C-alpha positions as CSV (number, residue, x, y, z in Angstrom):
1,M,-0.5,31.5,31.7
2,T,1.7,34.5,31.0
3,L,1.2,36.4,27.7
4,A,4.5,37.6,26.3
5,G,4.7,41.2,25.1
6,F,7.2,43.9,24.4
7,A,6.5,47.6,25.1
8,A,9.1,48.6,22.5
9,A,7.4,46.6,19.8
10,A,3.7,46.7,20.7
11,Y,1.4,45.9,17.8
12,M,-2.4,45.8,18.2
13,F,-4.8,43.9,16.0
14,A,-8.5,44.3,15.3
15,D,-10.3,41.3,13.9
16,S,-11.9,41.4,10.5
17,R,-15.4,41.8,11.8
18,G,-15.0,44.8,14.1
19,E,-15.9,45.2,17.7
20,T,-16.3,42.2,20.0
21,P,-19.7,42.0,21.6
22,A,-20.0,42.3,25.4
23,P,-19.3,39.0,27.1
24,V,-22.3,36.9,28.3
25,P,-22.1,36.0,32.0
26,A,-20.5,32.6,32.4
27,A,-22.3,29.6,33.9
28,A,-21.0,27.9,37.0
29,P,-17.7,26.1,36.2
30,V,-17.8,22.5,35.3
31,A,-14.9,20.1,35.9
32,A,-13.1,19.4,32.6
33,P,-11.0,16.4,31.7
34,A,-7.3,16.7,32.0
35,V,-5.6,18.0,28.9
36,F,-1.9,18.5,28.0
37,H,-2.1,21.3,25.4
38,S,-0.4,24.6,25.8
39,D,-0.4,27.5,23.3
40,G,3.3,28.5,23.4
41,L,2.6,31.8,25.1
42,S,4.5,30.7,28.3
43,D,8.0,29.4,28.9
44,S,6.7,26.7,31.3
45,Y,3.8,24.3,31.4
46,D,2.9,20.9,32.9
47,G,6.2,20.6,34.7
48,Y,8.3,21.5,31.6
49,R,10.3,24.7,31.1
50,V,12.3,26.1,28.2
51,E,15.6,28.0,28.9
52,P,16.8,30.0,25.9
53,L,20.6,29.7,25.3
54,S,20.9,31.4,21.9
55,L,18.3,33.5,20.1
56,P,18.6,35.7,17.0
57,T,19.6,39.3,17.7
58,V,20.1,40.7,14.1
59,R,18.8,40.0,10.6
60,G,20.2,37.1,8.7
61,P,21.2,33.5,9.5
62,A,21.2,32.7,13.2
63,T,20.8,29.8,15.6
64,V,18.1,29.0,18.1
65,S,19.4,26.9,21.0
66,V,17.3,26.0,24.0
67,R,17.4,23.6,26.9
68,I,14.2,21.9,28.1
69,T,13.9,20.8,31.7
70,G,11.1,18.5,32.9
71,P,10.0,16.9,36.2
72,G,13.1,14.6,36.1
73,G,15.7,17.2,34.9
74,P,17.0,17.9,31.4
75,A,14.5,16.6,28.8
76,T,16.1,15.2,25.6
77,D,13.8,12.3,24.7
78,F,10.2,12.8,23.5
79,Q,7.7,10.8,21.5
80,T,8.3,10.8,17.7
81,V,5.3,12.7,16.3
82,H,5.1,13.4,12.5
83,T,8.6,11.8,12.2
84,K,10.3,14.2,14.7
85,P,10.7,14.4,18.4
86,M,10.3,18.2,18.4
87,H,8.8,20.7,16.1
88,M,9.8,24.4,16.2
89,Y,7.9,27.3,14.8
90,V,9.0,30.9,14.4
91,L,6.5,33.8,13.9
92,R,6.6,37.6,14.1
93,D,3.9,39.3,16.1
94,D,2.1,40.6,13.0
95,L,1.6,36.9,12.0
96,S,4.2,37.0,9.2
97,G,7.6,35.3,8.8
98,Y,6.3,31.8,9.7
99,Q,8.9,29.1,9.7
100,H,8.5,25.4,10.6
101,L,11.8,23.9,11.8
102,H,13.1,20.7,13.3
103,P,15.8,21.1,16.0
104,E,18.3,18.4,16.9
105,V,19.5,17.6,20.3
106,A,23.1,17.2,21.5
107,D,24.6,17.5,25.0
108,G,21.1,18.3,26.3
109,V,20.6,21.3,24.0
110,W,18.0,21.5,21.2
111,T,19.4,23.6,18.2
112,A,18.0,24.7,14.8
113,P,19.3,27.2,12.2
114,V,16.9,30.0,11.4
115,T,17.0,33.1,9.1
116,I,15.4,36.3,10.1
117,T,14.7,38.8,7.2
118,D,13.2,41.8,9.0
119,G,13.0,43.5,12.4
120,G,10.3,43.3,15.0
121,A,9.1,41.1,17.9
122,Y,9.2,37.4,17.3
123,R,8.4,34.2,19.2
124,V,9.9,30.7,19.1
125,Y,7.4,27.9,19.7
126,L,8.6,24.4,20.8
127,E,6.1,21.5,20.4
128,F,6.8,18.1,21.9
129,T,4.9,15.1,23.4
130,P,6.5,13.5,26.5
131,H,6.6,9.8,26.8
132,G,3.8,8.2,28.7
133,R,1.0,10.2,27.2
134,P,-1.8,8.3,25.4
135,A,-1.9,8.1,21.6
136,G,-3.4,11.2,20.1
137,A,-2.9,13.3,23.2
138,D,-2.2,17.0,22.6
139,P,1.5,18.1,22.8
140,T,3.1,20.5,25.1
141,V,4.0,23.8,23.4
142,L,6.3,26.3,25.1
143,G,7.5,29.6,23.8
144,V,10.1,32.3,24.2
145,P,10.2,35.8,22.6
146,F,13.0,37.7,21.0
147,V,13.3,41.1,19.3
148,I,15.2,42.2,16.2
149,A,15.9,46.0,16.5
150,G,15.8,48.5,13.7
151,D,13.4,49.7,11.0
152,T,10.5,47.2,10.5
153,R,7.8,46.9,7.8
154,M,4.8,45.5,9.6
155,I,2.4,43.5,7.4
156,P,-1.4,43.7,8.1
157,V,-3.2,40.4,8.5
158,P,-4.9,39.7,5.2
159,A,-8.7,39.4,5.1
160,P,-10.2,35.9,4.5
161,Q,-9.7,34.6,0.9
162,A,-10.9,31.4,-0.7
163,Q,-7.6,30.4,-2.3
164,A,-3.9,30.9,-2.2
165,R,-1.0,30.0,-4.5
166,S,2.5,28.5,-4.1
167,G,4.5,28.1,-7.3
168,P,2.4,26.2,-9.8
169,Y,-0.1,25.1,-7.2
170,T,-3.4,26.6,-6.2
171,V,-5.0,25.7,-2.8
172,R,-8.7,26.2,-2.5
173,R,-10.6,26.4,0.8
174,L,-13.7,24.4,-0.2
175,D,-16.1,26.4,1.9
176,G,-14.8,29.7,0.5
177,T,-14.6,32.4,3.1
178,A,-17.4,31.1,5.3
179,D,-17.2,32.0,9.0
180,L,-16.9,29.1,11.5
181,T,-18.6,28.9,14.9
182,S,-16.4,28.9,17.9
183,G,-16.8,26.0,20.3
184,T,-18.2,23.8,17.5
185,P,-16.0,21.1,15.9
186,A,-15.7,21.4,12.2
187,A,-13.7,20.0,9.3
188,L,-11.6,22.5,7.4
189,Q,-11.1,21.2,3.8
190,F,-8.5,22.4,1.2
191,Q,-8.0,21.1,-2.3
192,V,-4.6,21.4,-4.0
193,L,-4.7,21.9,-7.8
194,R,-2.1,22.2,-10.5
195,D,-3.3,23.4,-13.9
196,G,-6.9,23.0,-12.7
197,R,-6.5,19.3,-11.8
198,P,-5.9,17.6,-8.5
199,A,-2.2,17.6,-7.6
200,A,-0.2,14.5,-6.9
201,L,0.6,14.9,-3.2
202,E,3.6,13.3,-1.5
203,P,4.1,12.4,2.2
204,Y,5.6,15.1,4.3
205,L,6.6,14.4,7.9
206,G,4.3,11.4,8.0
207,A,1.2,13.0,6.6
208,Y,0.1,14.6,3.3
209,A,-0.2,18.1,4.9
210,H,0.3,20.0,8.1
211,L,-1.7,23.0,9.4
212,S,-0.7,25.4,12.2
213,N,-3.3,27.8,13.6
214,F,-2.4,31.0,15.3
215,E,-4.9,33.3,17.1
216,V,-4.4,36.7,15.6
217,R,-5.0,38.6,18.9
218,T,-2.7,36.6,21.1
219,Q,-0.5,34.6,18.7
220,G,-1.4,31.4,20.6
221,L,-0.6,28.2,18.6
222,E,-2.7,25.2,17.9
223,H,-1.5,22.4,15.5
224,L,-4.6,21.1,13.7
225,H,-4.7,17.3,13.1
226,P,-5.2,15.9,9.6
227,I,-8.2,13.6,8.9
228,P,-7.2,10.4,7.0
229,S,-8.6,10.5,3.5
230,N,-8.9,6.7,3.2
231,A,-8.1,3.4,5.0
232,T,-5.0,2.6,2.9
233,G,-2.9,5.6,3.7
234,A,-2.6,6.5,0.1
235,A,-2.6,10.1,-1.1
236,P,-6.1,11.5,-1.7
237,A,-7.0,11.1,-5.4
238,D,-8.9,14.4,-5.3
239,A,-6.1,16.2,-3.4
240,V,-8.5,17.3,-0.7
241,L,-6.9,17.8,2.7
242,A,-9.2,17.8,5.7
243,F,-8.4,18.9,9.3
244,H,-10.1,18.7,12.6
245,A,-10.8,22.2,13.8
246,A,-12.5,23.3,17.1
247,F,-11.7,27.0,17.8
248,A,-12.5,28.1,21.4
249,E,-12.7,31.8,20.8
250,R,-14.2,34.3,18.5
251,G,-12.0,36.2,16.1
252,D,-9.4,35.9,13.3
253,K,-7.1,32.9,13.0
254,R,-4.1,32.7,10.7
255,L,-3.5,29.2,9.3
256,F,-0.3,28.0,7.6
257,L,-0.7,25.0,5.4
258,Q,2.3,22.9,4.2
259,F,2.2,20.1,1.7
260,Q,4.8,18.4,-0.6
261,A,4.5,17.9,-4.3
262,D,7.2,17.3,-7.0
263,G,9.7,16.7,-4.2
264,K,9.3,20.3,-2.8
265,V,7.5,21.5,0.3
266,H,5.0,24.3,-0.4
267,Q,3.4,26.7,2.0
268,V,0.3,28.8,1.8
269,A,-1.6,30.8,4.4
270,F,-5.3,31.5,5.1
271,T,-7.2,33.8,7.4
272,V,-10.3,32.2,9.0
273,F,-12.9,34.0,11.1
274,T,-14.9,32.4,13.9
275,T,-18.1,33.9,15.2
């Protein structure tokens, strides 16, 4: 898999715990089951390729237009996942400027409007699940980079914090700033409060929240899956949102959580460290 980078806009990160220890020699490889997930750091994966037709070149409103080709030619029909056939994400290489968009397809081209507010090196991530994959299978995620020239104010990745705010809502990470263990499945839990009481959450894209995880060192994407809070599909009365998390590598992760309340989509971000 090719890692995208730009010499004109290189930006190096160190994780929040300092130097990475020397690697331990690996054991003999063991055959792994087939998976379909990609991290968006390549423009091709699993027989699919993204061809950029229009990407932002200056600050302000712009359009992202891409063509996806698959094993059978142009790909315009995918499984509907979280109410959409494709999810698009935009992120700058300092892990700021996150946007979650939903392109539409016409004449074989997937298009979405986007607004870029500052310069720097960015990446567009395209997440989709081809037909024929089993229920719950990981999506394919492709990516293409673009650069906005000019003066740029880079934003350091924040240290881990136990809570974040969006408007009148406070989101608490229930385990505070605890480190997680890489390679070990865990449940990340967040509680949404308004005036100190559990918020009334509303469905957003077929769930009560969505969580996108980006590796700070590489900007690789993984969309974390929500855990149902009850058997009825009702909103959690305690406004606690839980997600399956199994991080493969040590280091900082930047997580973007979106939820809907009072008819408006809110977004908060957390930094999580895995040992």
